[in-house]
PABA-636844 format. One line per 8 residues: number of its first residue (from 0); for each residue x, y, z of N, C-alpha, C, O. Coordinates in steps of 0.001 Angstrom, whole numbers, padded with zeros to 6 digits. Last residue first. Example, Ala and Ser with C-alpha at 12.3 -4.5 7.8 and 13.67 -1.06 7.14 Angstrom:
BEGIN
1	012850/-002250/007080/013670/-001060/007140/012900/000030/007870/013409/001138/008039; 013190/-005690/007800/012300/-004500/007800/013200/-003300/007800/014236/-003319/008465 .
end
This chain:
BEGIN
225	-018403/-006230/035892/-017766/-005151/035134/-017550/-003940/036033/-017025/-002923/035583; -017842/-009453/036966/-018430/-008166/037311/-017682/-007080/036563/-016453/-007026/036604; -018620/-012869/036394/-017822/-011706/036086/-018573/-010436/036453/-019788/-010349/036274; -020417/-014817/036790/-019477/-014608/037877/-018628/-013370/037635/-017984/-012870/038558; -021808/-015209/034545/-022409/-014292/035502/-021497/-014044/036692/-021765/-013165/037511; -021406/-016489/032066/-020297/-015853/032758/-020820/-014829/033769/-020320/-013706/033831; -023278/-017588/030371/-022721/-018447/031407/-021547/-017816/032135/-020763/-018528/032762; -026412/-016299/029491/-024968/-016120/029438/-024363/-016863/030610/-024875/-016783/031726 .
217	-029252/-016924/027366/-028579/-016885/028660/-027097/-016710/028452/-026583/-016946/027359; -031689/-015122/025493/-030560/-016029/025579/-029930/-015888/026955/-030065/-014858/027616; -033591/-013202/025233/-034048/-014581/025291/-032936/-015601/025349/-033186/-016804/025267; -032639/-010744/025424/-033178/-011088/024108/-033609/-012548/024063/-033950/-013073/023003; -031522/-010590/027850/-032815/-009917/027722/-033436/-010167/026354/-034605/-009853/026130; -029080/-011846/027452/-030148/-012601/028091/-031506/-011928/027940/-032532/-012607/027905; -027712/-011068/024164/-027844/-010903/025609/-029065/-011634/026142/-029968/-011997/025387; -026738/-013574/021710/-027198/-012257/022127/-027397/-012242/023641/-027267/-013268/024309 .
209	-023785/-015262/020639/-025090/-015280/021303/-025455/-013876/021751/-024589/-013086/022125; -022144/-014914/017471/-022230/-014604/018901/-023654/-014698/019437/-024606/-014274/018783; -021620/-017627/015365/-022396/-016396/015521/-022547/-016103/017005/-023034/-016959/017744; -020529/-020073/015142/-019603/-018947/015054/-020318/-017604/015142/-019686/-016556/015008; -022538/-021952/015219/-021528/-021996/016274/-020612/-020778/016257/-019977/-020479/017268; -024004/-021756/012932/-024564/-021139/014135/-023537/-021078/015263/-023653/-020245/016162; -022709/-023345/011089/-022453/-021910/011054/-022983/-021208/012297/-022459/-020161/012678; -021181/-026254/012168/-022463/-025585/011970/-022224/-024083/012054/-021598/-023607/013001 .
201	-018815/-027244/012844/-019568/-028041/011869/-020951/-027454/011611/-021784/-028059/010935; -015605/-026431/013965/-016918/-025921/013580/-017572/-026854/012568/-016964/-027214/011560; -014073/-028244/016501/-014079/-027930/015077/-015493/-027513/014696/-016463/-028174/015067; -013098/-027053/019777/-013970/-027783/018855/-013741/-027339/017422/-013285/-026226/017156; -011175/-025743/021298/-012059/-026707/021950/-012873/-027551/020980/-013296/-028653/021328; -007633/-024990/021007/-009052/-024775/020713/-009861/-025905/021327/-009310/-026893/021813; -005212/-025675/022099/-005358/-024349/021506/-006825/-023996/021289/-007207/-022829/021379; -004833/-028248/022999/-005496/-027304/023898/-005604/-025893/023361/-006041/-024994/024080 .
193	-004031/-030399/021525/-003000/-029670/022272/-003615/-028690/023279/-002991/-028348/024283; -006384/-031228/020316/-005690/-032150/021219/-004678/-031416/022095/-004488/-031763/023260; -006841/-028994/018693/-007769/-029316/019783/-007095/-030233/020796/-007227/-030030/022003; -004726/-029218/016931/-004863/-028000/017730/-005801/-028224/018915/-005572/-027702/020005; -005290/-031626/015672/-004124/-031548/016558/-004191/-030317/017453/-003762/-030363/018606; -007529/-030863/014160/-007652/-031908/015183/-006501/-031840/016180/-006707/-031979/017386; -006362/-028917/012484/-007480/-028578/013365/-007609/-029585/014500/-007778/-029208/015660; -002765/-029360/012706/-004041/-029416/011998/-005144/-029018/012973/-004882/-028807/014157 .
185	000067/-027396/013440/-001025/-028219/013949/-002195/-028188/012970/-002570/-027128/012468; 003629/-026966/013597/002358/-026852/012899/001329/-027828/013464/001665/-028928/013904; 006114/-025127/014829/005361/-026344/015146/003949/-026169/014602/003180/-025336/015082; 009315/-023871/014448/007947/-023823/013930/007255/-025163/014160/007752/-026207/013738; 011019/-024410/017601/010992/-024337/016139/009533/-024247/015699/008624/-024515/016485; 010313/-024145/020234/011674/-023781/019841/011804/-023644/018327/012607/-022851/017836; 007895/-025029/021124/007911/-023743/020426/009305/-023311/019987/009467/-022226/019427; 008274/-027351/022530/007506/-027432/021285/007580/-026149/020468/007354/-026169/019258 .
177	009637/-026381/024793/010301/-027280/023844/009593/-027291/022497/010236/-027247/021448; 007593/-024793/025982/008903/-024233/025638/009585/-025081/024568/010055/-024557/023558; 005586/-026666/026410/005328/-025540/025517/006648/-024923/025064/006803/-024571/023895; 006917/-028274/028273/006516/-028833/026979/006264/-027723/025968/006674/-027821/024811; 007247/-026521/030409/008427/-027110/029772/008087/-027678/028400/008885/-027574/027468; 004590/-025995/031146/005407/-024931/030565/006613/-025503/029835/006967/-025025/028757; 002122/-028434/030215/003217/-028001/031078/004067/-026943/030378/004243/-026989/029160; -001118/-027300/029017/000124/-028039/028836/001177/-027565/029834/001136/-026412/030262 .
169	-003356/-025799/029040/-003292/-026876/030017/-002052/-027734/029876/-001932/-028773/030526; -003642/-023576/027444/-003751/-024896/026805/-003835/-026036/027803/-004323/-027117/027474; -003366/-021411/029168/-004548/-021481/028303/-004743/-022852/027664/-005871/-023250/027374; -000900/-021926/030430/-002128/-021778/031221/-003367/-021979/030363/-004314/-022644/030783; 000829/-021927/028234/000684/-023136/029047/-000608/-023087/029861/-001322/-024084/029966; 000526/-019266/027465/000137/-020335/026541/-000065/-021642/027293/-001014/-022379/027026; 001616/-018008/029691/000198/-017815/029387/-000314/-018879/028426/-001448/-019342/028550; 004280/-018901/029446/003504/-019204/030644/002006/-019058/030410/001217/-019883/030872 .
161	005021/-017813/026997/004982/-019270/027144/004161/-019673/028366/003433/-020665/028330; 004870/-015063/027630/004036/-015633/026564/003910/-017144/026720/002817/-017695/026590; 006804/-014893/029704/005419/-014476/029913/004491/-015131/028902/003455/-015686/029266; 009131/-015728/028437/008609/-016525/029550/007151/-016174/029845/006356/-017046/030194; 009405/-013645/026533/009249/-015042/026112/008620/-015872/027213/007685/-016634/026966; 009773/-011448/028248/008623/-011503/027340/008348/-012925/026898/007199/-013368/026887; 012190/-012214/029491/010983/-011972/030291/009731/-012078/029419/008751/-012716/029802; 013896/-012340/027292/013632/-013555/028073/012361/-013401/028904/011559/-014328/029012 .
153	013832/-009639/026556/013346/-010659/025630/013020/-011953/026367/011998/-012586/026103; 015092/-008462/028717/013678/-008171/028488/013058/-009179/027534/011889/-009537/027682; 017657/-009503/028347/016921/-009802/029566/015433/-009552/029403/014608/-010327/029886; 018314/-008366/025909/018214/-009826/026001/017438/-010233/027251/016660/-011186/027224; 018413/-005695/026619/017391/-006134/025681/017201/-007640/025744/016080/-008139/025645; 020629/-005717/028336/019321/-005303/028834/018198/-005805/027931/017167/-006279/028407; 022642/-006578/026560/022344/-007351/027766/020958/-007012/028308/020202/-007903/028693; 022603/-004536/024654/022306/-005909/024249/021914/-006745/025455/020968/-007531/025390 .
145	023401/-002355/026225/022081/-002368/025583/021661/-003783/025226/020521/-004185/025460; 025989/-003157/026863/025004/-002982/027935/023588/-003025/027361/022693/-003648/027932; 027161/-003135/024346/027097/-004396/025082/026064/-004316/026200/025346/-005282/026459; 025077/-001020/022212/026251/-001335/023016/026072/-002665/023728/024989/-003250/023721; 023090/-002285/019440/023557/-001259/020346/024801/-001691/021095/025501/-002613/020674; 020405/-004741/019044/021595/-004009/018645/021967/-002972/019678/021263/-002789/020671; 018386/-007298/017928/018986/-006702/019118/020264/-006007/018690/021117/-006616/018044; 015320/-008088/016391/016694/-007639/016238/017177/-006994/017524/016445/-006222/018143 .
137	013444/-010955/017445/013583/-009523/017220/015049/-009203/017040/015919/-009954/017482; 010850/-013422/017808/012217/-013034/017483/012250/-011535/017270/011234/-010914/016958; 008913/-015855/019680/009133/-014598/018989/010598/-014351/018709/011476/-014985/019295; 008364/-019354/019001/008768/-018265/019868/009045/-017021/019039/009368/-017108/017855; 005329/-020841/017689/006780/-020705/017778/007096/-019519/018683/006200/-018773/019080; 002669/-022595/016268/003260/-022053/017487/004763/-021974/017313/005395/-022921/016847; -000047/-022461/014073/001412/-022511/014196/001833/-021889/015515/001408/-020783/015848; -002762/-024112/012563/-002260/-023352/013704/-000749/-023537/013778/-000238/-024637/013569 .
129	-005179/-024044/009994/-003862/-024477/010461/-003402/-023535/011573/-003627/-022326/011520; -008398/-025317/008999/-007530/-024271/009534/-006208/-024877/009990/-006129/-026058/010327; -010298/-027043/008117/-009007/-027066/007443/-008101/-025911/007862/-007150/-025571/007157; -012552/-026625/009840/-012003/-027971/009607/-010613/-027997/008987/-009821/-028887/009299; -011947/-023843/012069/-012582/-024418/010895/-011877/-025728/010541/-010717/-025918/010907; -012075/-023902/015623/-011291/-023854/014391/-012144/-024386/013247/-012968/-025280/013443; -012782/-022134/018719/-013095/-023060/017631/-012156/-022866/016442/-011533/-021816/016279; -013600/-021747/021983/-012490/-021549/021045/-012620/-022596/019935/-012571/-023798/020196 .
121	-015228/-022078/024147/-015733/-021254/023040/-014626/-020932/022036/-014718/-019939/021315; -014004/-023401/026151/-015252/-023964/025672/-015822/-023236/024475/-016777/-023701/023853; -012643/-020430/027538/-012627/-021898/027428/-014006/-022450/027080/-015024/-022032/027630; -012496/-017527/025587/-013158/-018167/026721/-013145/-019687/026550/-013591/-020188/025518; -009225/-017165/023991/-010677/-017059/024093/-011236/-017768/025315/-010531/-018517/025991; -006565/-017626/023622/-006945/-016739/024723/-008451/-016616/024901/-008906/-016017/025875; -006154/-019030/021323/-006124/-019786/022571/-006607/-018959/023754/-007013/-019513/024776; -006174/-016956/019446/-007143/-018052/019354/-007277/-018743/020701/-008387/-019009/021162 .
113	-003905/-015570/020301/-005229/-014972/020480/-006339/-016001/020340/-007344/-015924/021046; -001877/-017391/019622/-001991/-016915/020996/-003383/-016347/021258/-003976/-016605/022306; -002188/-017622/016851/-002420/-018793/017720/-002669/-018351/019154/-003562/-018869/019825; -001400/-015042/016161/-002752/-015506/015849/-003132/-016713/016680/-004262/-016818/017157; 001251/-015063/016865/000343/-014216/017638/-001112/-014576/017371/-001961/-014434/018250; 001413/-018075/015260/002174/-017253/016179/001252/-016390/017042/000532/-016932/017881; -001382/-018270/013099/000040/-018485/013300/000566/-017547/014376/000214/-016368/014408; -003909/-019440/011891/-003722/-018797/013191/-002286/-019088/013587/-002011/-020038/014320 .
105	-005661/-019445/008890/-004365/-019575/009545/-004388/-018804/010862/-004834/-017658/010921; -008524/-019557/008838/-007695/-020289/007883/-006323/-020537/008459/-005859/-021676/008520; -009956/-018937/011268/-010601/-018992/009960/-009805/-019839/008974/-010358/-020740/008343; -010436/-019766/014457/-009367/-019773/013457/-010009/-019972/012092/-010541/-021042/011795; -012194/-017897/016802/-012313/-018799/015658/-011101/-018651/014756/-010769/-017543/014334; -013497/-017406/020096/-012477/-017199/019075/-012613/-018265/018002/-013079/-019376/018253; -015693/-015583/022253/-015406/-016776/021460/-014352/-016441/020416/-014313/-015320/019908; -016009/-014375/025271/-015319/-014010/024031/-014958/-015297/023303/-014032/-016008/023693 .
97	-018540/-013399/027387/-017908/-014556/026765/-017286/-014083/025458/-017957/-013461/024634; -017914/-010374/029294/-018540/-011133/028208/-017811/-012436/027922/-016614/-012561/028183; -016537/-008808/031051/-017435/-009821/031604/-018060/-010716/030546/-018679/-011724/030885; -013010/-008339/030360/-014419/-008025/030098/-015313/-009136/030642/-014892/-010292/030691; -010512/-009543/030938/-011094/-008559/031846/-012580/-008312/031609/-013329/-008097/032562; -009685/-011227/028937/-009866/-011804/030266/-010565/-010843/031229/-011147/-011277/032223; -009530/-009432/026843/-010412/-010603/026708/-010710/-011195/028080/-011834/-011612/028358; -007513/-007771/027834/-008886/-007274/027762/-009892/-008406/027610/-010982/-008352/028180 .
89	-005280/-009460/027598/-005647/-008899/028896/-007107/-008437/028898/-007842/-008686/029853; -005260/-009880/024810/-005541/-010993/025727/-005976/-010477/027092/-006928/-010991/027679; -004566/-007309/023931/-005868/-007875/023563/-006230/-009016/024500/-007375/-009117/024941; -001992/-007113/025030/-003027/-006149/025410/-004415/-006700/025103/-005332/-006574/025915; -000693/-009187/023699/-000841/-009257/025150/-001926/-008298/025636/-002690/-008628/026544; -000756/-008236/021084/-001490/-009471/021399/-001683/-009615/022904/-002719/-010109/023348; 000842/-005920/021315/-000558/-005824/020889/-001339/-007070/021285/-002466/-006968/021770; 003367/-006954/022097/002623/-006033/022966/001145/-005935/022600/000291/-005874/023484 .
81	003867/-008642/019741/003649/-009218/021070/002934/-008236/022004/001970/-008635/022658; 002667/-008416/016449/003193/-007721/017618/002846/-008410/018934/001685/-008719/019203; 002428/-011413/014485/002634/-009986/014639/003128/-009565/016006/003911/-010271/016643; 000660/-013701/012253/001392/-013345/013462/001520/-011843/013604/000817/-011084/012937; -000949/-014274/010110/000358/-014923/010151/001182/-014566/011382/002291/-015074/011545; -004486/-014869/010540/-003311/-014019/010698/-002016/-014821/010723/-001973/-015916/011285; -007460/-014746/011245/-006832/-015231/010008/-005552/-014427/009863/-005523/-013421/009153; -009937/-015050/013642/-008497/-014884/013410/-008083/-015528/012095/-008328/-016712/011866 .
73	-012582/-013409/015210/-012184/-014311/014137/-010742/-014011/013749/-010374/-012854/013552; -014185/-013179/018137/-012952/-012731/017495/-012542/-013783/016479/-012197/-014908/016839; -017317/-012134/019454/-016536/-013117/018700/-015296/-012453/018116/-015347/-011311/017660; -019078/-011815/022461/-018241/-011144/021468/-017428/-012227/020772/-016910/-013135/021424; -022402/-012088/023871/-021092/-012603/023488/-020387/-011673/022503/-021013/-010866/021816; -023949/-009936/026265/-023923/-010559/024937/-022505/-011006/024604/-021531/-010373/025010; -023658/-008569/028628/-024063/-009972/028699/-024075/-010681/027347/-024198/-011905/027295; -023047/-005911/028276/-022132/-006718/029081/-022469/-008200/029091/-021649/-009012/029520 .
65	-023051/-003853/025704/-023869/-004957/026229/-022940/-005919/026957/-022157/-006642/026342; -021349/-001661/025488/-022673/-001600/024864/-023599/-002679/025401/-024801/-002452/025540; -019029/-002567/026691/-019767/-001479/027330/-021192/-001406/026781/-022132/-001121/027524; -018281/-004474/024776/-018585/-004888/026144/-019400/-003827/026874/-020348/-004149/027590; -017805/-002907/022543/-018866/-003915/022491/-019259/-004374/023890/-020432/-004631/024157; -015636/-001373/023516/-016881/-000727/023091/-018043/-001713/023062/-019144/-001389/023507; -013660/-003320/023960/-014201/-002562/025083/-015543/-001934/024715/-016481/-001960/025512; -013275/-004125/021294/-013639/-005098/022321/-014276/-004404/023520/-015305/-004847/024030 .
57	-012418/-001777/020097/-013691/-002370/019685/-014192/-003373/020726/-015389/-003453/020999; -009949/-001466/021349/-010997/-000481/021607/-012371/-001009/021185/-013373/-000722/021839; -008610/-003750/020326/-008754/-003548/021771/-009891/-002578/022079/-010704/-002835/022967; -008669/-003317/017574/-009353/-004481/018134/-009596/-004306/019630/-010656/-004668/020141; -007092/-000942/017474/-008471/-000949/016992/-009255/-002115/017591/-010377/-001931/018064; -004646/-001874/018416/-005373/-000861/019186/-006833/-000813/018773/-007716/-000663/019617; -004093/-003637/016290/-004183/-004132/017659/-004950/-003170/018552/-005794/-003583/019347; -003874/-002027/014099/-005060/-002894/014173/-005203/-003528/015551/-006303/-003916/015945 .
49	-001498/-000597/015094/-002718/000060/014631/-003940/-000850/014737/-004926/-000497/015385; 000516/-002410/015792/000008/-001475/016795/-001333/-000876/016380/-002207/-000670/017222; -000485/-005556/014229/000451/-004475/014507/-000178/-003517/015517/-001266/-003774/016033; -000759/-008698/012817/-001143/-007877/013960/-000074/-006820/014195/001104/-007145/014342; -001370/-009303/009377/-000416/-009222/010478/-000918/-008287/011565/-001441/-007211/011274; -004686/-010584/008601/-003381/-010031/008291/-002516/-009948/009533/-002874/-010451/010597; -007416/-009908/010455/-007019/-010473/009168/-005718/-009803/008743/-005671/-008588/008551; -009420/-010233/012995/-007996/-009986/012793/-007612/-010685/011502/-007496/-011910/011461 .
41	-012592/-008992/013636/-011782/-009780/012719/-010334/-009306/012741/-010055/-008125/012532; -015479/-009381/015697/-014238/-008676/015386/-013364/-009586/014537/-013389/-010806/014696; -018895/-009186/015928/-017802/-010027/015443/-016622/-009135/015077/-016751/-008238/014243; -021354/-008046/016409/-020456/-008289/017541/-019340/-009272/017166/-018904/-010080/017986; -022651/-007205/014215/-023070/-008518/014725/-022186/-008977/015889/-022248/-010132/016309; -021236/-004970/013662/-022610/-004779/014120/-023214/-006081/014639/-024173/-006062/015409; -018957/-006196/012654/-018889/-005519/013947/-020286/-005313/014521/-020496/-005464/015725; -019913/-007020/010160/-019582/-008030/011162/-019523/-007409/012556/-019979/-008012/013527 .
33	-020177/-004516/008946/-021358/-005364/009121/-021109/-006456/010158/-021998/-006779/010946; -017505/-003680/008935/-018514/-002921/009675/-019756/-003771/009948/-020311/-003743/011046; -016349/-005582/007238/-015883/-005452/008621/-016922/-004736/009478/-017187/-005140/010610; -017678/-005057/004847/-017848/-006357/005498/-017443/-006282/006961/-018111/-006849/007825; -016680/-002443/004417/-018115/-002704/004535/-018384/-004017/005256/-019214/-004081/006163; -013920/-002719/004166/-014472/-001988/005302/-015959/-002261/005505/-016437/-002305/006638; -012884/-006095/003299/-013136/-004688/003013/-013883/-004053/004181/-014405/-004741/005059; -010279/-008098/004746/-011685/-007874/004453/-011888/-006399/004116/-011143/-005546/004598 .
25	-007077/-008689/003178/-007941/-008166/004230/-009386/-008054/003769/-009676/-007932/002579; -004816/-011292/002588/-005851/-010434/001999/-006842/-009991/003072/-007388/-010825/003794; -001873/-011032/004462/-003041/-011830/004146/-004098/-010874/003610/-004255/-009767/004125; 001156/-009698/003136/-000080/-009537/003900/-001106/-010577/003478/-001199/-010952/002309; 004530/-008932/003349/003533/-009871/002861/002299/-009781/003745/002406/-009788/004971; 006337/-007378/004590/005527/-006726/003571/004476/-007644/002973/003633/-007208/002189; 007789/-008986/006209/006852/-008080/006868/005947/-007379/005864/004904/-006843/006238; 007772/-012147/004407/008372/-010911/004875/007321/-010059/005556/006127/-010353/005499 .
17	008089/-015627/004647/007184/-014489/004509/007879/-013267/005070/008517/-013352/006119; 009997/-017457/005216/009677/-017279/003813/008706/-016146/003570/008506/-015734/002427; 008569/-018550/008236/009751/-018481/007406/009344/-018382/005945/008471/-019114/005480; 005699/-016565/009205/006357/-017837/008981/007591/-017639/008123/007669/-016674/007363; 006042/-013574/011208/005413/-014388/010193/006225/-015650/009980/007323/-015784/010520; 006745/-013380/014789/006803/-013043/013380/006000/-013939/012478/005374/-014909/012905; 005900/-011729/017315/005850/-013142/017008/005668/-013167/015512/004555/-012993/015016; 008049/-008988/018010/006968/-009593/017252/007050/-011094/017352/008135/-011665/017461 .
9	008910/-006117/019866/008977/-007560/019702/007786/-008090/018928/006649/-007685/019167; 009966/-003484/019760/008671/-003839/019177/008682/-005317/018833/008491/-005714/017684; 012458/-003469/020836/011413/-002735/021541/010024/-003001/020975/009021/-002765/021648; 014128/-004723/019018/013610/-005489/020149/012441/-004803/020820/011532/-005464/021320; 013166/-003993/015626/013990/-003794/016807/013327/-004457/017997/012125/-004720/017992; 012528/-006436/013059/012059/-005395/013966/013036/-005225/015118/013666/-006191/015547; 013386/-008573/011594/013780/-007258/011135/013355/-006148/012080/013792/-005010/011912; 012751/-011202/011693/013845/-010762/012522/014248/-009350/012235/015354/-008945/012594 .
1	010050/-013380/011660/010512/-012063/011280/011615/-011618/012222/011431/-011652/013439; 010864/-016835/011127/010214/-015773/011887/010815/-014426/011489/011957/-014356/011036 .
end
């Protein structure tokens, strides 16, 4: 896991052997724009403050534009910022839309967290996608008092993330804690068994967001109020 960031910017880091300078190949701007017009958001590469804020604002913009149409979040990421992933998860749960998630190839660490944060029943993985769960890491430095304060905040952040993961997967918190002590890899089938996702994609129509009810489609989240 990445250990080079100061504690204040806690990350669920990349996999061992990958540095912060290693990036997953990103989609070009044209493809990203065309997908956005289809209500599809893409996290490709490491999650940081910049792309995290972009995803958060795009999520809100799509929800405001149409509160009943689905929004899709496609994930191909080695991990990244905990504050950014928590902000995105909060918004996923706040908007009235169904937010489907898809693991494209790798959903590691923060990528796993966002995959699992999707609307239950709408979290999918491609057949050969891989999911990785582990705990975050960060550099802690300064005086003894600083170290103690930072360590306390790290424990709080860790417990928050593990608690939300347990809630989203249906697993006991103690099991999630134990399983995340070291890098824990999951195949597509294993990810479904654990509760990270609900289904393996076998039809391209499954990853295309449903349109709003006024276009002839229904939405199953009418209990939500914007």
